LUMKEDO-524384 format. One record per residue: residue number from 0; x, y, z of N, C-alpha, C, O, CB in turn. Coordinates in steps of 0.05 Angstrom, whole numbers. Atoms other than C-alpha are relative to their C-alpha. Glycine has a CB too. Example, Ala and Ser with C-alpha at 12.3 -4.5 7.8 and 13.67 -1.06 7.14 Angstrom:
! residues 2
(0, (18, -24, 0), (246, -90, 156), (18, 24, 0), (39, 24, 13), (-20, 1, 25))
(1, (-16, -24, -1), (273, -21, 143), (-15, 22, 14), (-5, 44, 18), (9, 9, -29))
END
This chain:
! residues 106
(0, (-10, 21, 17), (2006, 363, -3806), (5, -25, 16), (16, -24, 38), (25, 10, -15))
(1, (-3, 25, -15), (2006, 290, -3786), (26, -14, -9), (37, -9, -30), (-24, -19, -5))
(2, (-24, 15, 6), (2066, 244, -3783), (-5, -21, -21), (-27, -31, -22), (13, -12, 26))
(3, (5, 19, 22), (2076, 196, -3842), (-7, -28, 10), (-21, -42, -5), (25, -2, -17))
(4, (6, 28, -9), (2070, 132, -3800), (-27, -2, 14), (-34, -24, 22), (22, -10, 17))
(5, (26, 2, -14), (2004, 150, -3767), (-22, 5, -21), (-20, 24, -37), (-2, 20, 23))
(6, (22, -4, 19), (1940, 142, -3807), (-23, 13, 15), (-25, 11, 40), (-8, -27, -12))
(7, (23, -13, -13), (1877, 181, -3793), (-17, -21, 14), (-23, -42, 3), (-17, 16, -21))
(8, (18, 18, -15), (1834, 147, -3740), (15, -20, 16), (3, -34, 33), (-18, -13, -19))
(9, (-15, 19, -16), (1890, 104, -3711), (10, 13, 25), (17, 37, 26), (23, -12, -16))
(10, (-9, -10, -26), (1909, 112, -3639), (29, -9, 5), (36, -31, -2), (-18, -9, 23))
(11, (-27, 9, -7), (1981, 110, -3615), (-2, -21, 22), (-20, -19, 39), (18, 24, 9))
(12, (1, 21, -20), (1996, 49, -3573), (8, 12, 27), (25, 30, 29), (19, -23, -7))
(13, (-6, -11, -27), (1997, 63, -3498), (28, -9, 8), (38, -29, 0), (-21, -10, 21))
(14, (-27, 7, -9), (2064, 63, -3464), (-1, -26, 16), (-20, -31, 31), (13, 23, 17))
(15, (-1, 26, -14), (2085, -5, -3437), (9, 4, 28), (29, 18, 33), (19, -20, -15))
(16, (-8, -3, -28), (2088, -9, -3362), (19, -23, 9), (27, -39, -8), (-25, -1, 18))
(17, (-18, 20, -10), (2131, -52, -3318), (-15, -22, 16), (-2, -38, 29), (21, 13, 18))
(18, (15, 19, -15), (2075, -94, -3289), (-1, -27, -13), (14, -33, -31), (-28, 11, 4))
(19, (3, 27, 9), (2053, -165, -3301), (-16, -1, -26), (-12, -19, -42), (-14, -17, 21))
(20, (17, 0, 24), (2002, -148, -3355), (15, 0, -26), (9, -15, -44), (-19, 23, 1))
(21, (-14, 0, 26), (2052, -131, -3410), (15, -27, -4), (17, -36, -27), (20, 23, 0))
(22, (-13, 26, 2), (2091, -195, -3395), (-19, -22, -9), (-13, -38, -26), (14, -8, 26))
(23, (20, 20, 7), (2028, -237, -3399), (-10, 5, -29), (-16, -15, -43), (-23, 1, 19))
(24, (9, -6, 27), (2008, -202, -3463), (21, -11, -20), (14, -20, -42), (-4, 30, -4))
(25, (-21, 9, 18), (2075, -219, -3495), (6, -30, 3), (11, -43, -18), (26, 15, 6))
(26, (-8, 27, -4), (2089, -287, -3464), (-21, -18, 12), (-15, -40, 22), (24, 0, 19))
(27, (22, 16, -12), (2021, -312, -3441), (-3, -27, -13), (-7, -47, 1), (-26, 16, -2))
(28, (4, 26, 14), (2015, -366, -3494), (23, -19, 7), (19, -43, 10), (-1, 5, -31))
(29, (-23, 17, -7), (2085, -391, -3478), (-4, -11, 28), (2, -35, 33), (26, 16, -1))
(30, (5, 9, -28), (2066, -395, -3404), (-21, -22, 0), (-18, -42, 14), (-9, 23, 17))
(31, (21, 20, 2), (2003, -434, -3422), (11, -26, -11), (5, -48, 0), (-23, 10, -18))
(32, (-11, 24, 12), (2042, -483, -3465), (19, -14, 20), (19, -39, 21), (16, 7, -26))
(33, (-17, 12, -20), (2094, -494, -3410), (-16, -13, 22), (-9, -35, 31), (18, 21, 12))
(34, (17, 12, -21), (2039, -507, -3359), (-13, -25, -11), (-16, -45, 4), (-21, 21, 9))
(35, (12, 25, 12), (2006, -557, -3407), (21, -22, -1), (15, -45, 5), (-10, 6, -28))
(36, (-22, 20, 0), (2073, -593, -3415), (4, -11, 28), (7, -35, 31), (26, 12, -11))
(37, (-4, 8, -28), (2082, -595, -3340), (-23, -18, 9), (-19, -39, 21), (3, 24, 18))
(38, (23, 15, -8), (2011, -620, -3329), (0, -28, -12), (-3, -48, 2), (-26, 15, -10))
(39, (1, 26, 12), (2015, -676, -3380), (25, -17, 8), (23, -42, 8), (0, 3, -30))
(40, (-23, 15, -10), (2085, -696, -3355), (-7, -13, 27), (0, -36, 32), (24, 18, 3))
(41, (8, 11, -26), (2057, -705, -3285), (-22, -21, -2), (-20, -42, 11), (-9, 23, 19))
(42, (22, 18, 2), (1993, -739, -3306), (8, -27, -12), (-2, -48, -4), (-22, 12, -17))
(43, (-8, 25, 13), (2028, -790, -3350), (24, -13, 13), (35, -33, 2), (5, 5, -29))
(44, (-23, 11, -13), (2085, -804, -3302), (-7, -28, 11), (-28, -32, 24), (9, 18, 24))
(45, (6, 28, -9), (2089, -879, -3289), (27, -14, 3), (47, -6, -9), (-18, -15, -21))
(46, (-24, 15, -4), (2140, -928, -3265), (7, -16, -26), (-11, -28, -38), (-3, -20, 24))
(47, (-8, 14, 24), (2180, -957, -3322), (13, -27, 8), (30, -28, 25), (21, 17, -17))
(48, (-10, 26, -6), (2193, -1031, -3320), (19, -9, -22), (13, -6, -45), (-23, -21, 4))
(49, (-19, 9, 21), (2254, -1060, -3355), (-11, -24, -15), (-27, -39, -5), (27, -6, 12))
(50, (8, 22, 16), (2245, -1109, -3411), (25, -12, -13), (46, 1, -14), (-21, 8, -22))
(51, (-22, 13, 15), (2290, -1158, -3449), (25, -4, 16), (24, -14, 39), (6, 17, -23))
(52, (-26, 6, -12), (2363, -1161, -3432), (4, 15, 26), (16, 5, 45), (23, 8, -19))
(53, (-2, -15, -24), (2359, -1106, -3380), (-15, -13, 23), (-5, -14, 46), (-10, 29, -4))
(54, (16, 14, -20), (2304, -1143, -3343), (14, -25, 9), (15, -32, 33), (-28, -6, -11))
(55, (-15, 25, -7), (2345, -1207, -3346), (23, 6, 18), (28, -8, 37), (9, -14, -26))
(56, (-23, -8, -17), (2406, -1172, -3318), (-8, 7, 28), (5, -2, 47), (15, 23, -13))
(57, (10, -7, -26), (2367, -1143, -3260), (-10, -24, 16), (-6, -26, 40), (-22, 21, -2))
(58, (10, 24, -13), (2333, -1209, -3245), (22, -18, 9), (21, -29, 31), (-19, -15, -19))
(59, (-23, 16, -8), (2398, -1247, -3245), (14, 11, 24), (22, -3, 42), (20, -3, -24))
(60, (-13, -13, -23), (2429, -1196, -3198), (-16, -4, 25), (-5, -8, 47), (4, 30, -6))
(61, (18, 3, -23), (2369, -1201, -3152), (1, -28, 11), (3, -33, 35), (-29, 8, -7))
(62, (0, 28, -9), (2368, -1277, -3150), (27, -8, 11), (29, -24, 29), (-8, -19, -24))
(63, (-28, 6, -9), (2444, -1280, -3141), (5, 9, 28), (22, -2, 42), (20, 12, -19))
(64, (-3, -10, -27), (2437, -1242, -3076), (-15, -17, 21), (-11, -13, 45), (-10, 29, 2))
(65, (14, 18, -18), (2392, -1296, -3046), (20, -18, 15), (42, -22, 5), (-21, -17, -15))
(66, (-18, 18, -15), (2422, -1343, -2993), (9, -24, -17), (-5, -32, -35), (-13, -9, 26))
(67, (-11, 23, 15), (2464, -1401, -3018), (-18, -24, 0), (-16, -41, -18), (28, -7, 11))
(68, (18, 22, -2), (2411, -1450, -2996), (-21, 0, -22), (-33, -21, -28), (-13, -1, 27))
(69, (21, -2, 21), (2364, -1425, -3051), (14, -2, -27), (16, 18, -41), (-15, 27, 3))
(70, (-15, 4, 25), (2403, -1455, -3109), (-17, -6, -24), (-10, 0, -46), (21, -21, 4))
(71, (17, 9, 23), (2346, -1483, -3151), (-20, 22, -7), (-33, 34, 10), (-15, -26, 8))
(72, (16, -22, 10), (2308, -1434, -3194), (-17, -10, -23), (-8, -25, -41), (17, 24, -9))
(73, (18, 5, 22), (2247, -1442, -3239), (-6, 26, -14), (-15, 45, 0), (-26, -15, 9))
(74, (5, -25, 15), (2241, -1389, -3294), (-27, -2, -14), (-32, -20, -29), (23, 5, -21))
(75, (27, -1, 12), (2169, -1371, -3314), (-3, 26, -15), (1, 47, -3), (-22, -3, 22))
(76, (3, -24, 17), (2157, -1323, -3372), (-25, -2, -16), (-39, -23, -17), (25, 3, -18))
(77, (23, -1, 18), (2103, -1303, -3420), (6, -15, -26), (28, -26, -29), (-8, 29, -6))
(78, (-3, 15, 25), (2093, -1333, -3489), (12, 16, -23), (16, 4, -45), (-27, -12, -8))
(79, (-10, -17, 22), (2121, -1275, -3530), (29, -6, -7), (44, -19, 8), (-3, 29, 6))
(80, (-27, 4, 9), (2186, -1275, -3569), (20, 14, 18), (41, 3, 23), (3, 10, -28))
(81, (-17, -15, -18), (2217, -1222, -3524), (3, -15, 27), (24, -14, 39), (-9, 28, 4))
(82, (-1, 15, -25), (2199, -1264, -3464), (18, -24, -1), (33, -30, 18), (-29, -10, 8))
(83, (-18, 23, 4), (2235, -1325, -3492), (29, 9, 0), (46, -5, 12), (-7, -14, -26))
(84, (-27, -11, 0), (2297, -1283, -3504), (9, 7, 29), (32, 2, 37), (3, 24, -18))
(85, (-5, -8, -28), (2293, -1256, -3433), (5, -26, 17), (23, -26, 33), (-23, 16, 12))
(86, (-3, 25, -15), (2285, -1327, -3405), (27, -13, -6), (40, -24, 12), (-23, -20, -7))
(87, (-26, 12, 7), (2346, -1351, -3443), (23, 16, 13), (42, 4, 23), (4, 0, -31))
(88, (-20, -17, -13), (2387, -1292, -3416), (1, -5, 30), (22, -6, 42), (-5, 29, -6))
(89, (1, 6, -29), (2363, -1306, -3345), (12, -27, 5), (27, -30, 24), (-30, 1, 10))
(90, (-11, 27, -4), (2379, -1380, -3352), (30, 0, -2), (44, -12, 15), (-12, -19, -21))
(91, (-29, -2, 3), (2449, -1365, -3377), (13, 15, 23), (34, 6, 34), (7, 14, -27))
(92, (-11, -16, -22), (2462, -1312, -3324), (-1, -15, 27), (18, -13, 42), (-16, 26, 3))
(93, (2, 15, -25), (2437, -1356, -3267), (19, -23, 1), (31, -29, 21), (-29, -10, 4))
(94, (-19, 22, 1), (2479, -1415, -3290), (28, 11, 5), (44, -2, 19), (-1, -14, -28))
(95, (-26, -12, -5), (2540, -1368, -3291), (3, 8, 29), (26, 9, 39), (4, 24, -19))
(96, (-1, -9, -28), (2522, -1345, -3220), (0, -24, 19), (0, -21, 43), (-24, 18, 6))
(97, (-1, 24, -17), (2522, -1417, -3195), (-28, -10, 9), (-29, -25, 28), (16, 6, 23))
(98, (27, 9, -7), (2446, -1427, -3192), (-8, -22, -19), (1, -23, -42), (-20, 23, -1))
(99, (10, 22, 16), (2411, -1490, -3217), (-27, 8, -11), (-46, 11, 4), (-1, -26, 16))
(100, (25, -6, 13), (2356, -1473, -3267), (-14, -27, -5), (-5, -43, -22), (3, 16, -26))
(101, (13, 26, 3), (2307, -1532, -3260), (-19, -1, -24), (-27, -23, -32), (-15, -6, 25))
(102, (17, -1, 23), (2264, -1509, -3318), (-8, 27, -8), (-6, 46, 7), (-24, -17, 4))
(103, (10, -25, 11), (2235, -1455, -3361), (-29, -5, -9), (-33, -22, -26), (17, 12, -23))
(104, (28, 3, 7), (2159, -1448, -3366), (-9, 25, -14), (-6, 47, -5), (-18, -6, 26))
(105, (10, -23, 16), (2129, -1405, -3420), (-30, -2, -3), (-43, 15, -15), (13, 1, -28))
END
């Protein structure tokens, strides 16, 4: 007499071992996805450059550290709207730091 959960012609599953093969069978796809995430994270890694107010703050701090003899500053930016906002923030920050902004070129 056969057991109720086994059907004719089906084989019982082999006992699971403690090796690497059972782990890869269960978690192989997860490992592949994690490796893909790692690969694309490394490949697309790039230096991030600040924009807008953060860029203006860093630029003002950098120029403020220059020797006192370098008081006159010319601000040159691109023609975009964000560039104009950054130039205004740089101009205001440099004036507050005691630098003379001789002009803004867009």
